[in-house]
N, C-alpha and C positions, 0 to 999 in steps of 0.2 A: 389529497396528495398520497403518493405511494413511496416507493423506495427508489434510490438511484444507485447504479453500479458504475464504478470507475474502471475502465479498461485502458490498457496501454497497448497500442498497436505499433509494431516494428515497421518503420518506413521502408526498410529494405525487403519487406514482404508484401508491400502494397500490390505488387503485380499478382500475387497469389489471391489477395482479397478480390481484386478485379475479376480474375479468371475462375474463381471458385464457384461451384454449384451449391456447396453446402456450408458456406461461411456463416450465414445467418443461423443455421441450425447449431453449428458449433459454438457460436457466440451465446446463443440462447442456453445451450447445455452448460457452458462454463458459468453463466450467471446464475442459473437456478440451482446448480450443484455447489456453489461457493458456500463455505462455512469458515468462520474465523479459526476454529480449531485446526483446520487443515491448511490454512493459509501459510503459516510459518514462512519458510524461505522460498519454497518452490512455487507457491501459489497454484492455482488451477490453470495451467497453461493450455492454450490452443496453439495451433501452428504459427499464427501471426502475432501473438502477443500474450497477455495475461490479464486476469482480473486482479485488481489491486485492493478494492474495498467495496463495501456496500453499507448504506445507512439510509435512514428515513429521509425523505426529501426536505424536511425542515432542518436537518443537521448538516453543518459544514463538514466536509471530509478532507482534512489536510493530508495530502499525499506528496511524495517526492519520487521522481522517476530518474533512473540512470542505470547504466551498465546492463541494458536490455532487460530490466525488471523495474518493479515499482514497490513502494512500501507505504502503507498507511501509517501516519504518525501516531495513531492510536494503538498500533500493534506493540507487543512487548519486545520484539527482536529487530528493531530498526537499526541498521548498521550505523556506526559512529560517523562515517563519511557522509551519510545522508543527513544526519542531524547537524553536522558541520555546515552543509550546504544551506539548510534552513536557517541556521544562526547567522550565516553570512548575508542571506537575503533580508533577514530582519534588521541587521545592523545597517544595511544599505538604505532602509526605510526610516532610520533614526531610532530604532529600539536598542536598548541595552540588553545584551544576552550574555549570560555567564554560565559556565558549566558548573553543576553542583559539586561541592567538595565531597570526596569519598568519606563516608563515615562507617564506623563499625556496625554490622548488622544488629538490629535490636534483639535482645535476649528474650526468648519466650519463657513465660512462667509455666512451670509444670503444675498440672492439676493435683490437688491434695489427695 
């Protein structure tokens, strides 16, 4: 097994996918140049969508898509609205989901 890449394609750009001579090349370039450090908020976009995440084929990739973008739930900067959508979907399946209480950040011990 290898790796899987999750792409989000904009429906209103499907005519561009159909008519493009270089769509495959651009999808390929977006996939092979994806790195988590650069994913942040803008992702590596191509004209018709964006790369959301990559992981080994044995790994589930939880993602959420909306507002013409997508987020891996493994990322550090997932918008709260995206997390709320996931929590709602889990509640619909019978899970109990609660937001963690805010706690004071842990104090770091200084080296002697």
